[in-house]
C-alpha positions in Angstrom: -35.3 -238.0 13.8 -34.3 -234.8 15.7 -32.4 -232.3 13.7 -28.8 -232.0 14.7 -27.6 -228.4 14.8 -24.0 -227.4 14.2 -23.0 -224.5 16.4 -20.0 -222.3 16.9 -18.9 -222.6 20.5 -15.8 -220.3 20.2 -13.4 -218.8 17.8 -10.0 -217.1 17.9 -7.5 -215.6 15.5 -4.0 -214.3 15.6 -3.3 -210.7 14.8 -2.5 -210.6 11.1 1.1 -209.7 10.3 2.6 -208.2 7.1 4.8 -210.3 4.9 8.3 -210.1 6.4 6.8 -208.4 9.5 5.9 -209.1 13.1 5.1 -212.8 12.5 7.8 -213.7 10.0 9.8 -215.5 12.7 7.0 -217.9 13.5 7.1 -221.3 11.9 3.6 -221.7 10.4 3.1 -225.0 12.3 3.9 -223.3 15.6 1.6 -220.5 14.7 -1.3 -222.9 14.1 -0.4 -224.9 17.3 -0.5 -221.8 19.4 -3.9 -220.8 17.9 -5.4 -224.3 18.5 -4.1 -224.3 22.1 -5.7 -220.9 22.7 -9.0 -222.0 21.3 -9.2 -225.2 23.4 -8.2 -223.4 26.6 -10.6 -220.5 26.0 -13.6 -222.6 25.1 -13.1 -225.1 27.9 -13.9 -228.0 25.6 -12.8 -231.5 26.7 -9.9 -232.4 24.3 -11.0 -236.0 24.4 -14.4 -235.0 22.9 -12.9 -233.7 19.7 -13.3 -235.8 16.6 -11.1 -233.9 14.1 -9.0 -230.9 13.3 -9.6 -229.6 9.8 -7.2 -226.9 8.6 -7.1 -224.8 5.5 -3.7 -224.0 4.0 -3.2 -222.9 0.4 0.5 -222.9 -0.2 1.3 -226.4 0.9 5.0 -226.4 0.3 8.1 -226.2 2.4 7.3 -225.6 6.0 3.6 -225.8 5.2 3.7 -229.2 3.5 3.2 -232.6 5.1 -0.3 -232.1 6.6 0.4 -229.0 8.7 -2.9 -229.7 10.5 -1.6 -232.9 12.1 1.6 -231.3 13.3 -0.1 -228.2 14.5 -2.5 -230.3 16.5 0.4 -232.3 18.1 2.3 -229.1 18.7 -0.8 -227.8 20.6 -0.6 -230.8 22.9 -3.9 -232.2 21.7 -4.4 -236.0 22.0 -2.3 -238.2 19.8 -5.4 -240.1 18.8 -7.1 -237.0 17.4 -6.9 -237.1 13.6 -6.2 -233.9 11.5 -6.3 -233.1 7.9 -5.2 -230.2 5.7 -7.4 -228.9 2.9 -7.1 -226.4 0.0 -10.1 -224.6 -1.5 -7.9 -221.6 -2.2 -8.8 -218.4 -0.4 -11.9 -220.0 1.1 -9.9 -222.9 2.7 -10.5 -221.8 6.3 -14.2 -221.3 5.6 -14.4 -224.7 3.9 -12.7 -226.3 7.0 -15.5 -225.0 9.1 -18.1 -226.3 6.6 -16.6 -229.8 6.7 -16.6 -229.8 10.5 -20.3 -228.6 10.5 -21.3 -231.1 7.8 -19.8 -234.0 9.8 -21.6 -232.8 12.9 -25.0 -232.4 11.1 -24.6 -235.9 9.7 -24.0 -237.5 13.1 -20.5 -238.7 12.4 -18.9 -236.0 14.7 -20.0 -234.2 17.9 -17.2 -231.7 18.0 -14.4 -230.6 15.6 -12.2 -227.7 14.9 -12.2 -225.8 11.6 -9.0 -223.8 11.3 -6.7 -222.1 8.8 -3.1 -221.0 8.6 -0.8 -219.3 6.2 2.7 -217.8 6.5 3.3 -215.9 3.3 6.6 -214.7 4.7 8.1 -218.2 4.8 7.0 -219.9 1.5 7.7 -219.3 -2.1 5.1 -217.0 -3.6 6.3 -217.4 -7.2 3.7 -220.0 -8.1 0.9 -217.8 -6.7 1.6 -214.9 -9.0 3.1 -216.9 -11.9 1.8 -220.5 -12.1 4.6 -221.5 -14.4 7.3 -220.5 -11.8 8.6 -223.2 -9.5 5.9 -225.8 -9.7 5.2 -225.8 -13.4 1.8 -224.9 -15.0 -1.1 -225.5 -12.7 -3.8 -225.8 -15.2 -2.6 -228.5 -17.6 -3.1 -228.6 -21.3 -6.6 -230.0 -21.3 -8.1 -227.3 -19.0 -6.2 -224.6 -20.9 -7.5 -226.0 -24.2 -11.1 -226.0 -22.9 -10.9 -222.2 -22.4 -8.7 -221.5 -25.4 -5.8 -220.6 -23.1 -7.9 -217.8 -21.4 -7.2 -218.7 -17.8 -5.4 -216.0 -15.9 -3.8 -215.2 -12.6 -6.1 -213.5 -10.2 -4.9 -210.0 -10.8 -5.7 -209.9 -14.5 -9.1 -211.6 -13.7 -9.9 -208.9 -11.2 -9.2 -206.3 -13.9 -11.7 -208.1 -16.1 -14.3 -207.7 -13.3 -13.5 -204.0 -13.1 -14.1 -203.6 -16.9 -17.3 -205.7 -17.0 -19.0 -203.9 -14.1 -17.5 -200.5 -14.9 -15.9 -199.7 -11.6 -13.6 -196.6 -11.5 -10.2 -196.2 -9.9 -11.8 -193.6 -7.7 -14.4 -196.0 -6.4 -11.9 -198.7 -5.8 -9.5 -196.4 -3.9 -12.3 -194.9 -1.8 -13.6 -198.4 -0.8 -10.0 -199.4 0.2 -9.5 -196.3 2.2 -12.8 -196.9 4.0 -11.6 -200.5 4.8 -8.6 -199.1 6.6 -10.8 -196.5 8.4 -13.2 -199.1 9.6 -10.5 -201.5 10.7 -8.6 -198.8 12.6 -11.8 -197.6 14.3 -12.7 -201.2 15.3 -9.2 -201.7 16.6 -9.2 -198.5 18.6 -12.7 -199.4 20.0 -11.4 -202.8 21.1 -13.7 -204.8 18.9 -11.0 -207.4 18.2 -9.5 -207.7 21.6 -11.4 -210.7 22.9 -10.8 -212.8 19.8 -7.1 -212.3 19.4 -4.5 -215.0 20.3 -1.8 -213.6 22.5 1.6 -214.0 20.9 4.9 -212.3 20.6 5.9 -210.4 17.4 9.4 -209.6 16.3 9.4 -206.5 18.5 7.4 -207.8 21.5 3.8 -208.6 22.3 1.6 -208.3 19.3 -1.9 -206.9 20.2 -3.2 -205.7 16.8 -3.2 -206.3 13.1 -0.1 -205.0 11.6 -1.3 -203.8 8.2 -4.1 -201.4 9.2 -3.3 -197.8 8.5 -4.6 -195.1 10.8 -4.7 -192.6 8.0 -4.9 -193.2 4.3 -3.8 -190.4 1.9 -6.2 -190.7 -1.1 -3.9 -188.6 -3.3 -1.0 -190.9 -2.5 -3.2 -194.0 -3.1 -4.2 -192.5 -6.5 -0.5 -192.1 -7.4 0.2 -195.8 -7.1 1.1 -197.6 -10.3 -1.3 -200.3 -11.6 0.0 -203.8 -10.7 -1.4 -205.8 -13.6 -0.8 -203.7 -16.7 -0.3 -200.1 -17.6 -4.0 -199.6 -18.4 -5.3 -201.3 -15.2 -6.7 -199.8 -12.1 -5.8 -202.3 -9.4 -2.8 -201.5 -7.2 -1.2 -202.6 -4.0 -3.4 -200.0 -2.3 -6.8 -201.4 -3.4 -5.9 -205.1 -3.2 -5.6 -207.4 -0.2 -2.3 -207.5 1.7 0.2 -210.5 1.6 0.1 -211.6 5.2 0.8 -214.2 7.9 -1.8 -215.5 10.4 -3.9 -218.3 11.8 -7.5 -218.7 13.1 -9.5 -221.6 14.6 -13.2 -222.2 15.2 -14.7 -224.8 17.5 -17.9 -226.4 16.0 -20.0 -228.8 18.0 -23.5 -230.4 18.0 -25.7 -228.1 20.0 -27.2 -230.6 22.4 -23.8 -232.2 23.0 -22.2 -228.8 23.6 -24.8 -227.7 26.1 -24.7 -231.1 27.9 -20.9 -230.6 28.3 -21.5 -227.1 29.9 -20.3 -225.2 26.8 -22.2 -222.1 25.6 -22.9 -222.0 21.9 -22.5 -218.6 20.4 -24.0 -219.0 16.9 -25.9 -221.6 14.8 -24.6 -222.4 11.3 -27.9 -222.1 9.4 -26.7 -222.7 5.9 -23.6 -223.6 3.9 -23.0 -223.5 0.2 -20.2 -223.9 -2.4 -20.5 -222.8 -5.9 -18.4 -222.4 -9.1 -18.5 -220.1 -12.0 -16.4 -218.8 -14.9 -12.7 -219.7 -14.1 -11.5 -216.8 -16.2 -13.5 -214.1 -14.3 -12.8 -216.1 -11.1 -14.6 -213.8 -8.6 -18.3 -214.1 -9.6 -19.1 -217.3 -7.8 -19.8 -215.4 -4.6 -23.1 -214.5 -6.2 -24.5 -218.0 -6.8 -22.9 -219.2 -3.5 -24.7 -216.6 -1.5 -28.0 -217.2 -3.3 -27.7 -220.9 -2.6 -27.1 -220.3 1.1 -29.9 -217.8 1.4 -32.3 -220.2 -0.3 -31.2 -223.0 2.0 -31.8 -220.9 5.1 -35.1 -219.6 3.8 -33.9 -216.0 4.0 -33.4 -213.0 1.7 -30.5 -210.6 1.6 -32.7 -208.1 3.5 -32.8 -210.5 6.5 -29.0 -210.4 6.8 -27.7 -207.9 9.3 -24.0 -208.2 8.7 -22.3 -209.2 5.4 -18.6 -210.3 5.1 -17.2 -210.5 1.6 -13.5 -211.1 1.3 -11.6 -208.2 0.0 -9.3 -210.1 -2.3 -9.5 -207.1 -4.5 -11.8 -204.0 -3.9 -14.1 -204.8 -6.9 -15.2 -208.1 -5.3 -17.3 -206.7 -2.3 -18.4 -203.8 -4.6 -19.7 -206.4 -7.1 -21.6 -208.2 -4.4 -23.2 -205.1 -3.0 -24.3 -204.0 -6.5 -25.7 -207.3 -7.6 -27.6 -207.8 -4.3 -28.8 -204.2 -4.2 -27.4 -203.5 -0.7 -25.5 -200.6 0.7 -21.8 -201.2 1.5 -22.7 -199.8 5.0 -23.4 -203.3 6.1 -20.5 -205.0 4.2 -17.3 -205.6 6.1 -18.3 -203.1 8.8 -15.0 -203.6 10.7 -12.8 -203.5 7.6 -11.5 -206.4 5.5 -8.5 -208.0 3.9 -7.4 -204.8 2.2 -6.7 -203.4 5.7 -6.3 -206.4 7.9 -4.5 -208.7 5.5 -5.1 -211.9 3.7 -3.1 -214.9 4.9 -4.8 -217.2 2.3 -5.7 -220.4 4.2 -6.6 -218.7 7.4 -8.8 -215.8 6.1 -12.1 -217.8 6.1 -11.7 -218.8 9.8 -10.5 -215.2 10.6 -13.6 -213.7 9.0 -15.9 -216.1 10.7 -14.3 -215.2 14.0 -14.8 -211.6 13.3 -18.4 -212.2 12.2 -19.4 -214.1 15.3 -18.0 -211.3 17.5 -19.6 -208.6 15.5 -23.1 -210.2 15.7 -22.7 -210.3 19.5 -21.3 -206.8 19.7 -24.0 -205.2 17.6 -26.9 -207.4 18.9 -27.6 -208.5 15.4 -29.2 -211.8 14.4 -28.0 -213.0 11.0 -24.6 -212.8 9.3 -23.5 -214.0 5.8 -19.9 -214.7 4.9 -18.7 -215.4 1.4 -15.2 -215.7 -0.1 -14.1 -215.9 -3.7 -11.7 -218.6 -4.6 -9.1 -219.3 -7.3 -10.4 -221.2 -10.3 -13.8 -219.4 -10.1 -15.3 -220.9 -6.9 -16.8 -219.6 -3.7 -18.2 -220.6 -0.3 -21.0 -218.9 1.6 -22.1 -219.4 5.2 -25.1 -218.0 7.1 -24.9 -218.0 10.9 -27.5 -216.9 13.5 -26.4 -215.4 16.8 -27.6 -217.3 19.9 -28.8 -214.7 22.4 
């Protein structure tokens, strides 16, 4: 039987807005609808050939409840007979949506599907995110808490545990964060994001760039910020990801079917992996996930030209670089979530969109994307640019 290849045909993302900022007036379903419509129009795909719309969304409450993927699809004017589903693998939800689409294509069940993500952190209650006992009641339940003797924490305290275990300093974390802003600003000014951005109106007119990127970061001012998760901590609002709004969408198709339809595939999805690790530390699963993906692709980390590790907190990409023995020079070369922002459910699809474009821009071959996820999980994807 001939191997079926899952390819990325096209990918788009909105500019990322700050919480309460330029995108706060957008209903999240409309934000997703606009993004899906842009992807379909830009790619030239026949809407009737789509088999599913799979959308990541983490805070599925209020305006984001009720299967936002279905209503976003209908709002985009896509066919009524096109199904849609909303998934939650925490911060990796948008990446997992792409995985599910690619897996269905590889299996032969689908020929084309959209993997997307959306989150409006301006318009939903964030209490449960930072305090699981607020609003929705305890997330973990007595049995899971008992298994770990009550030692399951929110992500901030877990990130502080990573800092202590690997011995990162406040100066290292702040310097990496400032570099994220510098790289993202340089990429913006060079026009690296222009072709992938969804045109939309912000509160103050057309929005053409990510709102959270700082052109200049004062390291002395960053060093003066108070720790966010305890007086003896080192993580602050300056070296953590931003609370944000945004959406992204990726068209995945079977290679032969896409080419027969006159579409031009841009990258092949070579490997996908999901992994889980210690739920108290939470952020370490990026390591086994990446190792699984590399083994599946028959590659080593030295074969990878561009690495994207979600900057949930600055120690996470630093942990990855240290454990894999690579320079941060090829990690998040255009900045990450510390500068651009982290609209939870959409970040995976946003990062994949950035990675596809960066491989093309730089003429590179292989890219690896991995995202840490609440509860100690992670996804990893390896793609190969089609020249």
